[in-house]
N, C-alpha and C positions, 0 to 999 in steps of 0.2 A: 618618655621613648619615637623615635622616628619613626615614619613609616617611609618604607622601602624607595616609594617614586621618593622622597622628597632629595633637593639637593642638599649637600654638605653646613653650606652657607643660609639657606633653611632656618628658622624659627621650630623647634622641635612639637610635635602635634602635641605633646603633654610633655612640659618639666617638670610633673610631678604624678604620683600616687591616683585615677579617678577617685576610687574610693580606699580612706587612710582607716588605721587601724589607732591615730597616736588617739590619745584619751582627750587632748586639747577638742577636738573632733566634737566628742557630747556635751564639752564644755560650750561651743561657741555655740550647740543647736539653742541652747537658752536665753543665745542672743536677741533672739526675736519677740521674747512673751510678752513684753511692755506693748507691744504693739498688737499685741494677736490675741488679747484676753479677754482686753475689755468689750474690745469689737464684739467676740466670740459670744460671749457673754448677752453682751446686749442683746445678740440679733437672738438668741436663746428665751431670755428670762425677759423682754420689754419686748417683742415682733410678737413672739412665740417660736415661734421656726424649732422645728428637731429638732433637736441635741445629737441624735444621730445622723442623722441629711450632714448638721452644717460639720464634723467633726470628720464623719466621710468625707466628705467633699477637700480639707485642706486637707488631711494624709497621705492619700491617694496624688492631689497636686505635686506632694514635697517630693513626697517618694519619687514619682516617674521625673518630677524635674534636678532630683540630686542626681538618679539614674540617666539620665541623659546628656545633665548638662556638666554633671560631674566636679561642679564649681558649689558653694553652699549661695547658693542666687535662695533667698528669700519667697514668700510665698504670705502674700498678706492680704489683709482685708482689704476692699479698697473704702477709702476715707468717705467719701462726696453720700456715697450708695450709704455706708454705717450710721451714720451723720442724719442721714432721713431719713431714713426706715427708725429712729427714736424721735428723732424734733418733731416732725412730718405730722404723722408716722404715713407710717407704707405698713400694706397688707404682706402676708407672707407670700400670698399668688407674685402681688406688683416685686418685689426685692426679689424673683424667682424669673420673673421676666426680666427684669433690667439686665442679668446677667448674663440668662445669655444673650440681647439685642448688645449687651459690652462684648460678647461671646464673640456674634456675628458680626462685626467692625470690624474687628485685629486681626480675624481669620480672613476678609473681602483684602484689608485693606495691605496686611502683610501678602498675601499670594499676587494680589495685584502690582504688588512695589510704589506704594502709596507711603504706606510707612516709610521706608528710607526716604523718599524725596522728599517727607518731614523732618527725618534728619539731621540730612546735608540741607536743605531752610535754615532751620535752629542754630547749628554749628556748638562751635565747644564753649565758646564764653556762656552764650546765653543759658547750656548742660550748664554749666557749673555755678553758675549764678542762683539756677534752679535747688540743685544741690545743695546752697550753702544758705539759699531760703526755707530748702524742706529740714537742713539741719536744725536751722530756727524755731521753726512749725512744731518739730519735736521736742527741741527744748519746751515751750510754754504748758504744752501738753502734757508734759510729762511734772510739771511746777504741782499744781493742785494735787496731782495723783501720790502731791509725797507732804501735801498741807497735815494729816492726821497723825504721821512720826515723821517730821523734817530729819531731826538728828540720825532717827535712824539712819532711813536713806542715804544719807550724806558719806554715814560710817558704810553704808552698800558698798556706794559710786565709791570713795575711796579704797579701800579695799583691793577692790577690782585694779584699782589704777594699780594700785600697788603693788598686788600678788603680776601682771601684765608688765610692771616694768621691770622688778625687781628680779623674778621670778616666774620668763615667762613660756617655761615649759611646764608649769605646773596650770590641771583644768580650773583656770579663776573661778569661773562659774560657781564649777563643782561643789566647790569650796565655801567658798561668800553665801552663797546666796542662802546653803540649807542653816550656816551657822545667822544667819541675818532672820528668818525667820523663825527660828527656834526663837536670837533674841527679843526680836518684834512680842508670841506669843508667851515668852514669859515677863513683858510689862503688863502687855495688854489684857491677857489674861490668854485663856487656849481656847482657841473655836470651841463649839460642840461638833465634831465629826460624824456627819451622814454613816446611817449604818445601809450598808453596802452588800447588795448580791449584784452575783454576775450570772449573767444571761445570753443569749445569740439575739442579736437584736441587729437589721438588718432597714435600709434606708429602701422606700419606698419614691415607684417610679411616678408626678404627674405635671403636666404639661398645665398653666396658667390659662385661664379661662377668663373672655370678657372685658372687662374693662381693666386686671389688671395689666394688660401689657398696655393701656396708654398710662395708665397708674406709674407704672415699672423705667416709660421713656423718657414724658416726661419730671418724675422728682430724683433718678437714680441713672440714670445712661444717659440724658445728654449731659448734665452739672458731671460724673465722671470722666468721661474722656477724657476731655483735654486734659486733665490730673494723671490721669495713668500714661498716656502718651510721654509727659514729662517727666514720671519719676519711676514709673515701671519699664519704659523701653531707654530712652535718653538717657537719665538721667541710671542707668542701675549700666547700662551698657557700655558707659564711659568710664565711671568705676570700673568696671572688671575691664578693659585693657588699660586704667592704671595698675591696680591689682599685680596683674599679670600681664607686663607688655613684652614675654619675653618669647612666648609660645602661643601654640595656635589654642583656641576653643570652640566647638561650638556658639559660643554665642556674641547673637549683633541683634541689633533693630529687630531684622526678622525672625531670627528666630525663637527670642523673644515679645512679637508681638505671634506668633503661631503658636504659643506655649499660652499665651491670658486668652489667647482667642481658644484652641482645642479644649483646655481644660473648665472653662464657665460652662459653653456650649454641653459639654457632654459630665461635665456636675449639676449643673444648677436645677433642671430635673427631678433629683435626688432630693433634695431639700438642701442643695450647700446654697453661702451666701454669693457674694461677686465677691474673685481673690485676683491680685494680679502677682509681679514679682515687683521689689521695694529697696531703693537704692537706699533705706535704712537697715532693715534687715542685711543685707547683706555687705552690711560696714558695722555691726556688731559683732555678727558672725567671725569675721573675716579679722575683729579685734582680739576679738574673745578666740582666739584659735584655730578656725575650720581653714584650711587648705582645699577639701575637694564636695567629694559629694555625698559623703559620711551624713555630715552634720540635715543636711531635709529631711537623710530616709531614715535615721533616729528617730526624728519628729515626728516625721509621717506618719509612720512607726505607731511613734508611743500616742500620739491622738485617733487611730485608727482604731486600736486596740481598744481603747480608751471607750471609745462609744461605740465598738461594736461587742463589745463585751458587759460595760455597765447600762448602755441604753443611757435612756432621758436621767438617770442618778448624774449622770456624769457633769452639769453642770451644776450640783451640790458640791463636792470636788473641789472643782474648781474656783467653786467662792472660794476657796479657803485657804488663798495665796494672799498674803498683804501684800494692795495697793500701794505699801512706800515701797515696797519689790521690785515693783511693777516697775516703777516712777523711775528706780536709781538704773535699768535697766536700756531705760527712752531716753535718759539723758547720754548714758555712755556712750548710745546708736547716735547722740546729737552730737556730741563733743568726735565721734570720728567721724563719721558725715562730715562735717566740717572745716575737721583738716584735711579731709582727702580731695577737698572741692578745688585744693592750690592757690585759695584766696590772697594766701597771704605770702606768698612766693609773685604776684601778677605788679605794673606799676601801669601808670599813663590810663589811657584808653581803654586795654582789656579788663585794669581793675574798673574802671566808670561803668563798664556793662555788664559786673558782676555784681556791683552792690547794687545799683538802679534797677535789677534783675530779682534779686534777695530780696530788696525790699520791695517792692511790688508784692512777691511772692508772699508775707505777713502780711502788708498793712492789705492789699485789698482779696485777690485769688491767682494762682497759677497760671490763670490762662489765658491774664491782661498781663501777667507779667511775660509771658512768653511771647504775645504780639508787640509790649513797647521795646522788650528787649529782643529781638529779632530787630524790629527799626532800628533802633537806635546803634544797635552792631553795622547794623548794614550804612547805615549815615555815617559811619567813625570809621568805618573802614574803606571807605571814598575819600579820606581826605587822605588818608595814609600813603606814604609814598614809597 
């Protein structure tokens, strides 16, 4: 559709439906489960966070994101906080505090323009390098998940790729994932499904107290912020511009920052874990056919209903999904994210910056990769004619 105030040569406001009824949208909605479910279950089972609060947070954030952005913008767990809360570990109060502080940081930097300044400073070459590095990290995370059933995981991945290649109009995930899960259970033995009863459970509002704020700052917020700036803001915005170059849309570094800030500030006190947008989730949902806000809205409604109607029982139901299935989805996201980085089209100095940034992202960490990548990119640009 084209706004009446737009000229004939300007990009249309949206070159597709904001919410589509295409069945591939629901296939795309499943694309990010490989990233979502392991961290979600860790927050509930290991840290002791309320399943109601965690599912409520993800569901509400996804629905609002899909309606506002009208694109398959993923909502993912924050990886650094997710790892810290299991390994260090962190208390539920500290996880909540970290989410609120991260939300406040991104809200303030978005409103003051600091986030846009960071985006200009980092630039497209470093952003592409981070994108490639994140793809490699996703692939490395997927392989251990498929160790228990590597053949099945490979078959699921092959089935998804073949369907998307030979029959792109079909909902690949809706066809392959149920078949792969049934095959896994028939070989490994069907799990004992928990007895579930419907209830109406609402999240409770609770602010952190005392030392939880300091613990959340040191263990969660400080390690997470550079990662979120890179993956959830810069790379996601760059990927949207690559996927939808011929239309205007509300996705920018500023709006992604505002969404991340408000989403965490409003949901963390209700027991949600820290969340952000993610390039890997966008790549996976796009690859599986999602082109509008329907995909995140559909998944958000599903998670919200599971949390509100099953309450704390919902974690038992989610545990029945085989890890090999999640690993195959994660590998698919890694493949699409690496392809979308465009590294294979680069030559010379731009390729050096991309590969160096990606290598540092894998070997060291994203924050250092950003700093070194920006410095090398600046030095090489000075030498360019």
